[in-house]
Structure formats: C-alpha cells, structure tokens
C-alpha positions as CSV (number, residue, x, y, z in Angstrom):
1,M,4.1,-7.6,-11.6
2,I,0.7,-7.4,-14.6
3,A,-2.5,-6.6,-13.5
4,N,-4.8,-9.7,-14.0
5,P,-1.7,-12.0,-13.1
6,A,-1.9,-16.2,-13.7
7,I,-2.0,-17.3,-10.3
8,T,-0.2,-21.4,-9.5
9,I,-1.3,-22.9,-6.0
10,N,0.9,-25.9,-4.9
11,G,-1.5,-27.7,-2.7
12,A,-4.9,-28.6,-3.4
13,G,-5.3,-29.5,0.3
14,P,-8.5,-27.4,2.2
15,V,-6.5,-24.6,2.2
16,G,-5.2,-24.4,-1.6
17,A,-8.8,-25.6,-2.7
18,L,-10.3,-22.4,-0.5
19,L,-7.8,-20.2,-2.1
20,A,-8.1,-21.5,-5.7
21,L,-12.1,-21.2,-5.1
22,M,-11.8,-17.3,-4.0
23,L,-9.2,-16.2,-6.7
24,A,-11.6,-17.9,-9.3
25,K,-14.3,-15.8,-8.3
26,R,-12.3,-12.4,-8.8
27,G,-11.5,-13.6,-12.1
28,Y,-8.3,-15.0,-12.1
29,A,-6.6,-17.9,-13.9
30,I,-5.8,-20.2,-11.4
31,D,-3.6,-23.5,-12.2
32,L,-4.0,-26.0,-8.9
33,F,-1.1,-28.4,-8.7
34,E,-1.6,-31.6,-6.1
35,S,1.3,-34.6,-5.6
36,R,-1.6,-37.2,-4.8
37,P,-3.9,-38.8,-6.9
38,D,-7.4,-37.1,-6.8
39,S,-9.0,-38.6,-3.5
40,R,-12.3,-38.5,-5.1
41,K,-11.1,-41.3,-7.0
42,T,-8.2,-42.9,-4.4
43,N,-8.7,-43.2,-1.1
44,I,-5.6,-41.4,0.3
45,Y,-6.5,-40.3,3.5
46,Q,-7.4,-43.7,4.2
47,G,-5.6,-44.1,8.5
48,K,-3.8,-40.7,7.8
49,S,-7.0,-37.8,8.6
50,I,-7.5,-36.8,11.9
51,N,-11.6,-34.6,11.5
52,L,-10.8,-31.5,12.3
53,A,-13.0,-29.2,13.6
54,L,-14.3,-25.9,11.8
55,S,-15.0,-23.0,14.2
56,D,-16.3,-19.1,13.3
57,R,-12.7,-18.1,11.7
58,G,-13.3,-20.6,9.0
59,W,-17.2,-20.2,8.8
60,K,-16.4,-16.5,8.3
61,A,-14.3,-17.7,5.2
62,L,-16.5,-20.1,3.8
63,N,-19.2,-17.4,3.9
64,A,-16.6,-15.1,2.4
65,V,-17.5,-17.4,-0.9
66,G,-21.6,-17.9,-0.2
67,I,-20.5,-22.2,0.6
68,D,-20.3,-22.1,4.3
69,E,-24.1,-23.4,4.2
70,E,-23.1,-25.9,1.5
71,I,-20.2,-27.4,4.1
72,R,-22.4,-27.3,6.8
73,Q,-24.8,-29.8,5.5
74,Q,-21.8,-32.7,6.2
75,A,-20.6,-31.1,9.5
76,I,-22.1,-32.3,13.2
77,P,-22.1,-29.5,15.7
78,M,-20.2,-30.2,19.0
79,Y,-21.7,-28.4,21.5
80,C,-19.5,-29.2,24.4
81,R,-16.8,-31.2,25.9
82,V,-16.9,-34.7,27.8
83,M,-14.4,-35.7,29.7
84,H,-14.2,-39.2,30.9
85,D,-11.8,-40.1,33.6
86,T,-10.5,-43.3,34.9
87,E,-13.6,-44.8,36.4
88,G,-15.7,-43.8,33.4
89,N,-17.4,-41.0,35.1
90,L,-18.6,-38.2,32.6
91,T,-17.8,-34.2,33.0
92,K,-19.7,-31.6,30.7
93,Q,-18.1,-28.7,29.7
94,H,-20.3,-26.2,27.4
95,Y,-17.5,-24.5,24.5
96,G,-20.0,-21.4,25.0
97,N,-23.1,-19.5,24.8
98,N,-25.7,-19.7,23.0
99,N,-25.7,-23.2,21.4
100,Q,-22.1,-22.2,20.1
101,A,-20.4,-25.0,18.7
102,I,-17.2,-26.3,16.8
103,W,-18.2,-28.2,14.3
104,S,-17.1,-32.0,13.5
105,V,-16.0,-32.5,9.6
106,S,-14.2,-35.0,8.0
107,R,-10.6,-33.8,6.5
108,A,-11.4,-35.6,3.4
109,G,-14.6,-34.8,3.1
110,I,-14.3,-31.1,3.5
111,N,-11.3,-31.4,1.0
112,E,-13.3,-33.0,-1.9
113,Q,-16.0,-31.0,-1.7
114,L,-13.7,-27.2,-1.7
115,M,-12.2,-29.7,-4.7
116,T,-15.3,-29.7,-6.9
117,L,-16.2,-26.1,-6.2
118,A,-13.3,-24.8,-7.4
119,E,-13.5,-27.3,-10.2
120,Q,-16.7,-26.2,-11.1
121,Q,-14.9,-22.4,-11.8
122,N,-14.4,-22.4,-15.6
123,N,-10.8,-20.4,-14.7
124,V,-9.3,-22.9,-12.5
125,S,-7.5,-26.2,-13.8
126,L,-6.5,-28.9,-11.2
127,Y,-3.2,-30.8,-11.9
128,F,-3.3,-34.1,-9.8
129,S,-0.6,-36.8,-9.4
130,H,2.0,-33.8,-10.4
131,R,4.9,-33.4,-7.8
132,L,6.9,-30.0,-7.7
133,T,10.9,-30.9,-8.4
134,Q,12.5,-27.2,-9.1
135,H,11.6,-23.8,-9.4
136,D,13.3,-21.0,-10.8
137,F,12.7,-17.8,-8.8
138,E,13.7,-15.1,-11.3
139,T,11.7,-16.5,-14.0
140,N,8.6,-17.8,-11.7
141,T,8.6,-21.5,-13.6
142,A,8.1,-25.0,-11.9
143,L,9.3,-28.3,-13.0
144,Y,6.7,-31.0,-12.3
145,V,6.7,-34.6,-12.5
146,D,3.6,-36.5,-13.1
147,G,2.6,-39.9,-12.2
148,K,4.2,-41.2,-15.1
149,N,7.4,-39.7,-14.8
150,H,6.7,-36.8,-17.4
151,V,8.4,-33.8,-16.9
152,K,5.8,-30.5,-17.2
153,Q,7.1,-27.1,-17.2
154,H,5.3,-24.6,-15.7
155,Q,5.5,-20.9,-15.8
156,T,3.4,-18.4,-13.9
157,D,3.1,-14.8,-12.6
158,L,2.3,-16.0,-9.1
159,L,2.8,-19.5,-7.0
160,F,1.7,-19.8,-3.8
161,G,3.1,-22.4,-1.5
162,A,-0.2,-24.4,0.0
163,D,1.2,-27.5,0.3
164,G,1.9,-28.4,4.4
165,A,3.6,-28.6,7.0
166,F,6.5,-30.0,4.7
167,S,6.0,-27.5,1.9
168,K,8.3,-28.3,-1.3
169,V,7.7,-24.1,-2.3
170,R,9.2,-23.4,1.5
171,R,12.1,-25.8,0.8
172,L,13.0,-24.8,-2.7
173,M,12.9,-21.0,-1.0
174,Q,15.2,-21.8,1.5
175,E,17.8,-23.0,-0.9
176,L,17.9,-19.5,-2.6
177,P,22.0,-18.4,-1.7
178,R,20.8,-14.7,-1.7
179,Q,17.3,-15.1,0.4
180,R,18.0,-14.3,4.3
181,I,15.2,-17.2,5.4
182,S,14.5,-18.2,9.3
183,Y,13.3,-21.0,9.4
184,S,12.2,-23.7,12.6
185,L,10.4,-27.4,12.2
186,E,9.9,-28.2,16.3
187,Y,8.9,-31.9,16.2
188,M,7.1,-32.0,19.8
189,P,7.4,-34.8,22.2
190,Q,3.8,-36.2,21.3
191,S,2.9,-38.5,18.0
192,Y,-0.7,-40.1,17.4
193,I,-2.8,-42.7,15.8
194,E,-5.8,-42.7,14.2
195,L,-8.3,-45.2,16.1
196,T,-12.2,-45.8,15.0
197,I,-15.4,-46.1,17.4
198,P,-17.9,-47.6,14.6
199,A,-21.5,-47.1,14.3
200,G,-23.9,-49.1,16.2
201,E,-26.4,-51.2,15.2
202,N,-28.8,-49.3,13.9
203,G,-25.9,-47.0,12.8
204,E,-26.7,-45.0,15.9
205,H,-23.3,-43.2,17.8
206,L,-22.6,-44.9,20.9
207,M,-21.9,-41.7,22.6
208,E,-23.2,-38.5,22.9
209,K,-23.0,-37.2,19.5
210,N,-23.2,-33.3,19.7
211,A,-19.5,-33.4,21.7
212,L,-15.9,-33.5,21.7
213,H,-15.0,-36.9,24.0
214,I,-11.9,-36.3,25.7
215,W,-9.7,-38.8,27.7
216,P,-7.6,-36.9,29.3
217,R,-4.9,-38.4,31.4
218,K,-1.9,-35.8,31.6
219,D,0.8,-37.1,29.7
220,F,-1.6,-38.6,26.8
221,M,-5.1,-38.5,25.9
222,L,-7.4,-40.1,23.6
223,I,-10.3,-37.9,21.7
224,A,-13.0,-38.7,19.4
225,L,-15.0,-36.3,17.1
226,P,-18.5,-38.1,15.5
227,N,-18.5,-38.5,12.1
228,A,-22.2,-38.4,9.8
229,D,-22.3,-41.9,9.9
230,G,-22.5,-43.1,13.4
231,S,-18.6,-43.6,13.7
232,F,-16.4,-41.8,16.1
233,T,-12.6,-40.6,14.6
234,C,-10.3,-41.1,17.6
235,T,-6.9,-40.2,18.1
236,L,-4.6,-40.9,20.6
237,F,-1.6,-38.7,21.4
238,M,1.2,-39.8,23.8
239,D,4.6,-39.4,23.7
240,H,6.9,-40.9,21.2
241,Q,9.4,-42.3,23.5
242,G,9.5,-43.0,27.4
243,E,6.9,-44.6,30.1
244,N,4.0,-44.4,28.6
245,S,4.9,-43.9,24.9
246,F,4.7,-45.4,21.9
247,S,8.2,-46.5,21.5
248,A,7.5,-48.6,24.8
249,L,4.1,-50.4,24.6
250,T,5.1,-52.9,21.4
251,E,3.7,-55.8,23.0
252,H,0.1,-57.0,22.7
253,E,-0.2,-57.6,26.6
254,T,1.5,-54.6,27.8
255,V,-0.9,-52.5,25.0
256,A,-4.3,-54.4,26.4
257,A,-2.9,-53.6,30.1
258,F,-2.6,-49.9,28.5
259,F,-5.9,-49.6,27.1
260,Q,-7.7,-51.5,30.2
261,Q,-6.1,-49.4,32.8
262,H,-6.4,-46.1,31.3
263,F,-9.6,-46.4,28.8
264,A,-11.4,-48.7,30.1
265,D,-15.0,-47.3,29.1
266,A,-13.6,-46.6,25.7
267,L,-12.1,-50.2,25.1
268,P,-15.3,-52.2,24.7
269,L,-16.4,-49.6,21.7
270,L,-13.2,-49.0,19.5
271,D,-12.8,-51.4,17.0
272,N,-9.7,-53.6,17.5
273,P,-7.7,-50.9,19.3
274,I,-5.1,-53.2,20.2
275,E,-4.1,-54.4,17.1
276,E,-5.1,-51.1,15.7
277,F,-2.3,-49.5,18.1
278,L,0.5,-52.4,17.2
279,A,0.2,-52.0,13.6
280,K,0.0,-48.0,13.1
281,A,3.2,-46.1,13.0
282,P,2.2,-43.0,15.2
283,S,2.2,-39.7,12.7
284,P,4.8,-36.6,14.1
285,L,3.4,-33.6,15.4
286,C,5.4,-30.4,14.5
287,L,5.5,-26.5,14.7
288,V,6.6,-24.3,11.8
289,H,8.0,-20.9,11.9
290,V,9.5,-19.1,8.9
291,Y,9.9,-16.1,7.9
292,P,9.8,-14.3,5.2
293,W,7.1,-15.8,3.8
294,L,7.5,-13.6,0.2
295,V,10.1,-14.1,-2.4
296,N,10.3,-11.8,-5.3
297,D,6.6,-10.5,-4.2
298,Q,5.5,-13.1,-6.7
299,V,6.5,-16.5,-4.4
300,A,4.3,-16.6,-0.7
301,L,3.6,-19.2,1.5
302,I,0.0,-19.8,2.8
303,G,-1.6,-22.0,5.7
304,D,0.7,-24.9,7.5
305,A,3.3,-24.2,5.0
306,A,3.9,-20.8,6.4
307,H,2.4,-21.4,10.0
308,A,2.0,-25.3,10.8
309,M,0.7,-25.9,14.3
310,V,-0.6,-28.7,16.7
311,P,-4.5,-29.7,16.7
312,F,-4.8,-29.0,20.0
313,Y,-6.7,-26.0,19.5
314,G,-8.7,-27.2,16.4
315,Q,-7.7,-23.9,14.7
316,G,-5.0,-25.1,12.1
317,M,-7.7,-25.2,9.2
318,N,-9.2,-22.3,10.7
319,C,-6.3,-20.2,10.4
320,G,-5.6,-21.2,6.9
321,F,-9.1,-20.6,5.8
322,E,-8.6,-17.2,7.4
323,D,-5.0,-16.7,5.9
324,C,-7.1,-16.8,2.4
325,R,-10.4,-14.4,3.8
326,V,-7.6,-11.7,5.0
327,L,-5.9,-12.1,1.7
328,C,-8.7,-11.5,-0.8
329,E,-9.6,-9.1,1.7
330,L,-6.8,-7.1,1.4
331,L,-6.2,-7.9,-2.1
332,D,-9.6,-6.3,-2.8
333,S,-8.8,-3.0,-0.4
334,F,-5.6,-2.6,-2.4
335,Q,-7.4,-2.7,-5.9
336,G,-6.2,-5.4,-7.6
337,D,-2.7,-4.4,-6.4
338,W,-0.8,-7.8,-5.8
339,Q,2.4,-6.0,-4.5
340,Q,0.8,-3.9,-1.6
341,T,-1.2,-6.5,-1.0
342,L,1.3,-9.7,-0.8
343,M,3.3,-7.1,1.9
344,A,0.3,-6.6,3.8
345,Y,-0.7,-10.1,3.9
346,Q,2.9,-11.2,5.4
347,Q,2.8,-8.2,7.9
348,E,-0.7,-8.8,9.3
349,R,-0.8,-13.0,9.0
350,K,3.1,-13.3,10.5
351,E,2.3,-12.6,14.2
352,N,-1.2,-13.7,14.1
353,G,0.1,-17.1,12.9
354,D,3.0,-17.0,15.8
355,A,0.5,-16.4,18.2
356,I,-2.0,-18.9,17.4
357,I,1.0,-21.8,17.3
358,E,2.1,-20.8,20.8
359,L,-1.7,-21.2,22.1
360,A,-2.3,-24.3,20.3
361,K,1.2,-25.7,21.9
362,R,-0.1,-24.8,25.7
363,N,-3.2,-26.2,25.0
364,F,-2.2,-29.7,24.8
365,I,-1.5,-28.7,29.0
366,E,-5.5,-28.0,29.5
367,M,-6.7,-30.8,27.4
368,S,-4.4,-34.0,28.8
369,D,-4.2,-32.4,32.1
370,F,-6.2,-29.8,33.4
371,A,-9.5,-30.6,31.8
372,G,-10.7,-33.1,34.4
373,D,-9.1,-31.4,37.1
374,E,-11.6,-29.8,39.9
375,R,-10.5,-26.4,40.3
376,F,-9.8,-25.8,36.5
377,L,-13.4,-26.6,35.9
378,L,-14.2,-24.2,39.2
379,R,-12.1,-21.6,37.0
380,K,-13.9,-22.2,34.3
381,K,-17.2,-21.9,35.7
382,I,-16.0,-18.1,37.4
383,E,-14.9,-16.9,34.0
384,A,-18.2,-18.1,32.8
385,R,-20.1,-16.3,34.9
386,F,-18.2,-13.2,35.1
387,H,-18.4,-13.4,31.3
388,Q,-22.1,-13.5,31.4
389,R,-22.3,-10.3,33.6
390,Y,-19.7,-8.3,31.5
391,P,-19.7,-9.4,28.5
392,D,-17.8,-6.3,26.6
393,L,-14.9,-6.8,29.6
394,W,-14.5,-10.4,30.0
395,I,-14.3,-13.0,26.5
396,P,-12.9,-15.9,27.8
397,L,-9.8,-16.9,25.7
398,Y,-11.3,-19.7,24.3
399,S,-14.0,-17.9,22.9
400,M,-11.8,-15.2,21.8
401,V,-10.0,-17.6,19.9
402,T,-12.9,-20.1,18.4
403,F,-16.0,-17.8,18.3
404,S,-14.6,-14.3,17.7
405,P,-13.3,-14.2,14.3
406,N,-12.9,-10.2,14.7
407,I,-10.1,-10.4,17.3
408,P,-7.0,-11.5,16.2
409,Y,-4.9,-14.5,17.6
410,K,-2.5,-11.9,18.9
411,T,-4.6,-9.6,20.7
412,A,-6.0,-12.7,21.7
413,L,-2.8,-14.5,23.4
414,E,-2.1,-11.1,24.7
415,I,-5.6,-10.9,26.5
416,G,-5.2,-14.3,27.5
417,D,-1.9,-14.0,29.1
418,I,-3.5,-11.0,31.3
419,Q,-6.6,-13.1,32.3
420,A,-4.9,-16.1,33.3
421,K,-2.7,-13.8,35.9
422,I,-6.0,-12.5,37.1
423,M,-7.9,-16.0,37.4
424,D,-4.7,-17.0,39.1
425,E,-5.2,-14.2,42.0
426,I,-8.9,-14.9,42.0
427,M,-8.2,-18.5,42.7
428,H,-6.2,-18.1,45.5
429,I,-9.1,-16.5,47.6
430,E,-9.3,-18.1,50.7
431,N,-12.3,-20.7,50.4
432,I,-12.9,-20.3,46.9
433,E,-14.5,-23.3,46.4
434,Q,-17.2,-22.5,48.5
435,C,-17.7,-18.5,48.0
436,W,-17.2,-18.3,44.2
437,Q,-20.6,-17.4,43.7
438,D,-20.3,-14.6,46.4
439,E,-20.7,-10.7,45.2
440,S,-17.3,-10.0,46.8
441,V,-15.6,-12.0,44.0
442,M,-17.4,-10.9,41.1
443,T,-16.7,-7.4,42.4
444,T,-12.9,-8.1,42.8
445,L,-12.9,-9.8,39.4
446,Y,-14.5,-6.4,37.9
447,D,-12.0,-4.4,39.7
448,M,-9.0,-6.0,38.8
449,S,-10.2,-6.8,34.9
450,R,-11.3,-3.0,34.2
451,D,-7.6,-2.0,35.3
452,R,-5.7,-4.5,33.4
453,I,-7.7,-5.0,30.6
454,P,-8.1,-1.9,28.5
455,L,-8.1,-3.6,24.6
456,I,-10.7,-6.5,24.5
457,K,-13.3,-3.3,24.1
458,Q,-11.3,-2.2,21.0
459,E,-11.2,-5.4,19.4
460,V,-14.8,-7.1,20.1
C-alpha cells in the first residue's frame, strides 16, 4: 500500500464521521459517503433513533481529537438507574463512585456534531444520498448511485465499511468467491419501539433528570433517557412474538390494559402511548459476528459493520469510537504502515468485539429481570462495599466495562465471570441478608478474590 493512501469511508454515522475526523487530522484525504440525505437538512432520524449512552470509552476517543468538551455541552449525565416497580415505587442504584455517570446524548445530535466537525477539515469531502451498489476489490473501485440515479465511479486506496449492522461493504465482501468469510446475524427475540415523555409546561423534566429510568418486567422493559429540552426518549423492548409481544398486542383495548397493568406510573406521562404503540412497526435487535474484517489489506470493517450488538450495555457507539481510537493509535505506533496497522487492529478488536457482544446480550436479563430484585440489589451493595475497600482487587463488571477504558472488554468478561461465581458463593452464606455487612463476609470475599482474580491488577 502507498505511504499516504486516499481513504474512503462508507457510512457517515457517528463512527464513520469520527473516523473521518481522526484520520483527517493525521493528514489523510478522506471521502465520506452516506446513503441517506444530510440529516442536518432533512429529519431522517424521526421515529428511528434510540438515545445513546456515552461512557468513558467513548469520551476517551473524543478526547483524543479534542472534541469531548464540545460534545459534553449537549449531553446529560446520568448518575444512577431509577427502577420503577408495578406499584410505582422507586429504587435507585448508582452506577459508580465519585459522581461517575453515563451520559445521555441524542443520536442525531452527536452524529450531526461529528459530521460538521469532519466537514470543517479541508481534506474531508462528504457525499450524501450516495448508495454503494458494487465494489471491485481488485482495483478498489466502487459504484455509487446518487439521489438522482446518477452512477458515480469512485476509486480509492483504502476503504472502511462503517455502514452499520446491515453493512453493504460487508455483504459485498461476503460475495467474493475466493474469500473464506465466516458470518452470522442473530436476531434477538426482542424488538423495540420508541415513545416519548414530553417536557412539562415550563420545559422541566417530569422525572428525575440525571438518571436512566427503567421499568423492569422480566420478559420486557421500558427505559427512559433524558433530553436537553426537558423530554425523555423512551424505548419499549419486548418479544416480537408470544403472549406479551408486539405481535400479540394489536387492539387498542388490550394495549391500553397492558400499559395500565405494567406501566401505570409512566402512562400519564407518555405522549399518546397507545396510539404510538399501534402505529409504529417494531424495529429488530440483532447481533453480528464476522471474520475476517479485512480483504486484500485495503478494505476493512469498523463499528457495527464488524460487531453489531444489542443496546443493553450502552456500548455500541462507545465500542465503535474505541475502534477508531485504537486504529489510530496503532497507526501512530506503526508510523503510518497501514498493512501492519490493519492486521493488528483486526487481531485486537475482534476478540474485544465478541466479548462486548456477549456482555450486551446478557445484560438484558439484568436490566429487565434482576434490576428490581432485592437479592440482586443486595449483591450489588456487597460488591460496591468490597470495591470501596479493595479497589485494585475488585472492580465490578459494570465499572470495568463502562468506567475503565484501559481494561479490554475481553478481560472484563473473563474477570466478570470469575466474580459472578464468587458472588454466587457469597450469596449462599446463611442469613446473608442480615450479616452482609459483617467483617467475616468481607474477609471471605477477600480470600476468595485474592486467590482467583490474578489478572485485574495487571489491567488497571
């Protein structure tokens, strides 16, 4: 590959736009193609976007290009979960220590900010309403069709597929006759629709602002993230088929009864929830595994195109941003040698992508079922107390994933599995509900952890 390749990125979502910005700041000429119209001029996100949770891995990537504070001005910190039970009682669970928070950001808002910042670079060209239709992997030449059905031929030195879970770049890679590409797309049983809690009369938030609200109902759940305008973006996750499912609830009367039974305290706050439920087609949730991520050392996948996951750990965008940061750090380390960079990028990010996909899949159970369970909450209290006493020995899994960007996802998964087995044993201590603050419990937990968690000190 030439020393200073021309780079094309297919997909101008948050990951593609950030990658364009990062590479442009390193002096590369970037062509950024997007199949949709410019959302800054056309509201293409209407009814489609889930608010995103930006956490430390994402902030570290944004900080690497010096735009974190600009993004932070449009974000709302969420310091805790607030669980709503069927009686309307609230239980609060803090996410971390020392005012640690995850941040609610508008998907459209952060995407538009990143596109604008990328566009301000003299060496970035954006092409909207350009749909990739073909790609010649030998010459690295693509065919795009624009909004007027004109065909554009585009040759590049290096192509990144940042075009999401249903990536066109990935599909074209899979069609290559001599490429052995392993691929799976797994649909989750759950789908989702988006609902809204509007702002109050004076623009105020009608629930606690700095929190992620969850109505956990075991097989389904409603969540709400705050917006800067006083509203909350709500997402209802439930099975696509079955007894309580989008397929089963099709009549106004049954949907109204469903909301009254399960979300009574949210019902008066939601904006036309019954009508919105009946009018909207539920969107699928899926997991993507693919390998390899590279073809001919000149076409690569990044973000959801390489590792689409479900949103239950709030790590989809954070993981994609981390892909961009790690790729650019490797590029710097290899002094611009793209062949070495791409091979190392694939090796490092593939195993971590697989790990966070697994963690995100598991976390639906924690959010929808365990989050309101008293023994689960006690378990979290014990972990938090032990972490405060021995912060280098025990970092809770959620904190490793969300607040510890130097701990790889793969390591967090491995340590988290060990911690889960230890806590299973602790929770079987007789009368743990009464004795959990006893020094003997802390001593037992220390002895077990010291012997079985040798890796964590190496990774902090």
